[in-house]
C-alpha positions in Angstrom: -0.1 0.0 0.1 3.1 2.3 0.1 2.3 3.6 -3.5 -1.0 5.2 -2.5 -0.6 9.0 -3.1 -4.0 10.2 -2.7 -7.1 9.2 -0.7 -10.6 10.9 -0.7 -14.2 10.4 0.1 -16.2 9.7 -3.0 -18.6 12.5 -3.6 -21.7 10.6 -4.1 -23.6 13.9 -5.1 -21.4 14.4 -8.1 -23.9 14.7 -11.1 -22.3 11.7 -12.9 -22.5 9.5 -9.8 -25.9 10.2 -8.1 -27.9 7.9 -10.5 -25.4 5.1 -9.9 -25.4 5.3 -6.1 -29.2 5.8 -6.0 -29.5 2.8 -8.1 -27.1 0.7 -5.8 -29.0 1.8 -2.8 -32.3 0.9 -4.1 -31.0 -2.5 -5.3 -29.3 -3.2 -1.9 -32.4 -2.4 0.0 -35.1 -3.6 -2.3 -33.6 -6.9 -3.3 -31.4 -7.9 -0.4 -32.7 -5.8 2.7 -29.2 -4.3 3.0 -29.1 -0.8 4.6 -25.3 -0.4 5.4 -22.3 -0.7 3.1 -19.1 0.7 2.5 -17.1 0.8 -0.7 -13.3 1.1 -1.0 -11.8 1.6 -4.5 -8.2 1.5 -5.4 -7.5 3.1 -8.9 -4.4 4.1 -10.6 -3.9 7.8 -11.4 -1.2 10.0 -12.6 0.1 10.6 -9.1 0.1 7.0 -8.2 -2.6 4.8 -6.7 -5.7 6.7 -5.4 -7.8 5.3 -2.6 -11.4 6.3 -2.6 -13.9 5.5 0.2 -17.7 5.7 0.1 -20.4 4.8 2.6 -24.1 4.9 3.3 -25.2 8.5 4.7 -25.1 7.4 8.3 -21.7 6.3 7.8 -20.2 9.2 5.9 -18.5 10.8 8.9 -16.7 7.5 9.4 -15.6 7.4 5.8 -14.4 11.0 6.1 -12.4 10.0 9.3 -11.0 6.8 7.4 -9.8 9.0 4.7 -8.5 12.2 6.4 -6.5 10.3 9.1 -5.3 7.6 6.6 -7.0 4.9 8.3 -6.2 2.5 5.4 -2.7 2.2 7.0 -4.4 0.4 10.0 -5.8 -2.2 7.6 -2.6 -4.0 7.3 -4.1 -6.6 4.8 -6.1 -4.2 2.6 -4.0 -5.0 -0.4 -4.5 -8.7 0.2 -8.3 -8.2 0.5 -8.4 -6.3 -2.6 -6.8 -9.3 -4.4 -9.0 -12.0 -3.0 -11.1 -13.6 -5.7 -14.0 -14.7 -3.5 -16.3 -13.1 -0.8 -15.5 -13.5 2.7 -18.0 -14.1 5.4 -17.9 -12.9 8.9 -20.4 -12.9 11.8 -18.2 -11.7 14.8 -15.8 -8.8 15.1 -12.7 -9.4 13.0 -9.7 -10.3 15.3 -6.2 -9.0 14.5 -4.1 -11.4 12.7 -0.9 -12.6 14.6 1.5 -11.4 11.9 0.3 -7.8 12.2 3.0 -5.5 14.0 1.9 -4.7 17.5 1.6 -1.0 17.1 -0.6 -1.5 13.9 -2.6 -4.1 15.8 -3.3 -1.9 18.8 -4.3 1.0 16.6 -6.5 -1.1 14.4 -8.2 -2.7 17.5 -8.9 0.8 18.8 -10.4 2.0 15.5 -12.5 -1.2 15.2 -13.9 -0.5 18.6 -14.7 3.1 17.5 -16.3 1.9 14.4 -18.5 -0.6 16.4 -19.6 2.1 18.6 -20.4 4.4 15.7 -22.3 1.9 13.6 -23.9 0.0 16.5 -24.6 -3.8 17.1 -25.0 -6.2 14.2 -22.3 -4.7 11.8 -20.3 -7.7 11.9 -23.0 -10.0 10.3 -22.1 -9.8 6.7 -19.2 -10.3 4.2 -16.7 -8.5 2.0 -17.1 -8.7 -1.6 -14.1 -8.0 -4.0 -14.9 -6.4 -7.3 -12.7 -6.1 -10.5 -12.9 -3.5 -13.3 -10.9 -2.2 -16.2 -7.3 -1.3 -16.0 -6.7 -3.4 -12.9 -9.3 -1.2 -11.0 -10.2 -3.2 -7.9 -12.7 -2.5 -5.1 -13.9 -4.0 -2.0 -17.5 -3.8 -0.5 -18.2 -4.2 3.2 -21.7 -5.5 3.5 -23.8 -5.5 6.6 -26.6 -8.1 6.1 -29.9 -8.2 7.9 -29.3 -10.2 11.0 -32.1 -12.6 10.2 -30.6 -13.3 6.8 -28.6 -16.5 6.5 -25.4 -16.0 4.7 -25.8 -18.7 2.1 -23.9 -19.1 -1.2 -27.0 -18.2 -3.2 -27.5 -14.9 -1.1 -24.0 -13.9 -1.4 -23.7 -14.7 -5.0 -26.8 -12.7 -5.9 -25.5 -9.7 -3.9 -22.1 -10.1 -5.6 -23.4 -9.9 -9.0 -25.1 -6.5 -8.4 -22.0 -5.1 -6.6 -19.8 -6.1 -9.7 -22.3 -4.4 -12.1 -22.0 -1.2 -10.0 -18.3 -1.4 -9.8 -18.0 -1.7 -13.5 -20.4 1.1 -14.1 -18.5 3.4 -11.3 -15.1 2.7 -13.0 -16.2 3.6 -16.4 -17.4 7.0 -15.0 -14.2 7.4 -13.2 -12.1 6.5 -16.1 -13.5 9.5 -18.1 -12.3 11.9 -15.3 -8.6 11.8 -16.4 -6.7 10.9 -19.6 -5.0 7.6 -19.2 -1.3 7.5 -19.4 0.1 6.0 -22.6 3.6 4.7 -23.1 5.5 4.7 -26.4 6.9 1.5 -27.3 10.4 2.6 -26.7 9.4 4.1 -23.2 7.7 0.8 -22.4 10.9 -1.3 -23.4 13.1 1.1 -21.2 10.9 0.9 -18.0 10.6 -2.9 -18.5 14.3 -3.3 -18.5 14.7 -1.2 -15.5 12.3 -3.3 -13.8 14.2 -6.4 -14.7 17.2 -4.9 -13.0 19.2 -3.9 -16.0 21.7 -1.0 -15.7 21.4 2.0 -17.9 24.5 1.2 -20.0 23.3 -2.4 -20.6 19.8 -1.1 -21.4 21.3 1.4 -23.9 23.0 -1.3 -25.7 19.9 -3.6 -25.8 17.6 -0.8 -27.3 20.4 0.5 -29.6 20.8 4.0 -28.0 23.8 5.9 -26.6 23.8 6.3 -22.8 22.9 10.1 -23.2 20.0 9.1 -25.4 18.7 6.6 -23.0 18.9 9.1 -20.1 17.0 11.6 -22.3 14.3 9.2 -23.1 14.0 8.1 -19.4 13.8 11.8 -18.3 10.9 12.2 -20.7 9.2 9.1 -19.3 9.7 10.2 -15.8 7.9 13.6 -16.8 5.1 11.7 -18.3 4.6 9.8 -15.1 5.2 12.7 -12.9 8.0 10.9 -11.0 11.2 12.3 -9.6 13.3 9.0 -10.1 13.4 6.3 -12.7 12.6 3.8 -9.9 9.5 5.8 -8.9 8.3 5.9 -12.6 8.8 2.0 -12.9 6.9 1.6 -9.7 4.1 3.8 -10.9 4.1 2.0 -14.3 3.6 -1.3 -12.6 1.0 0.0 -10.3 -1.0 1.4 -13.2 -0.7 -1.8 -15.1 1.4 -0.1 -17.9 4.1 -2.9 -17.7 3.9 -6.3 -16.4 
């Protein structure tokens, strides 16, 4: 998660998002009886990875607190949770994993206690649903199911289908907000070589440029990725899915 450069609360009242969120709210409530949900979205941007957090209106202060105080740092396994292919059910408070460093564990337990007080009893009857979108955009929904609702495979699958549809629609709107970064073939080749551990001299020989020409091209590539160093540019290119 160290490449997260920006974080913000999603403005659900933005004109291009109002209908999407209203439809999601009506779907969750009308079809599934769900009244509380939080949406964490990790997306590439020109400045690096951007974390966005949304919540039902009653939870908006919590979402603002989560973003302004960089609470995602307390979620030691957030990156892993965004990579999980399947929903994770839970019916009790999430205990801290043993491999979490003690300072983070204590801070996370304190935040979870605050969250439980804010949200009230019953929050931990639900599940997390990972969603996947274009350009490697990933999201996680934290869903609070009705206490009387058994968390069956059929129920979770039905909810997941609607959440995935929302995530794809949201990603397509978000994609239009900024121009995607495109690397020329030569820029892609240079960064890929750097990621593979090649030195500048060897890389220059590989692509048929002088050392000076290679440095000039790397400088232009750093500018395109708004990076101070080539290492940072390569890390951003990997995070943005521009090179594999």
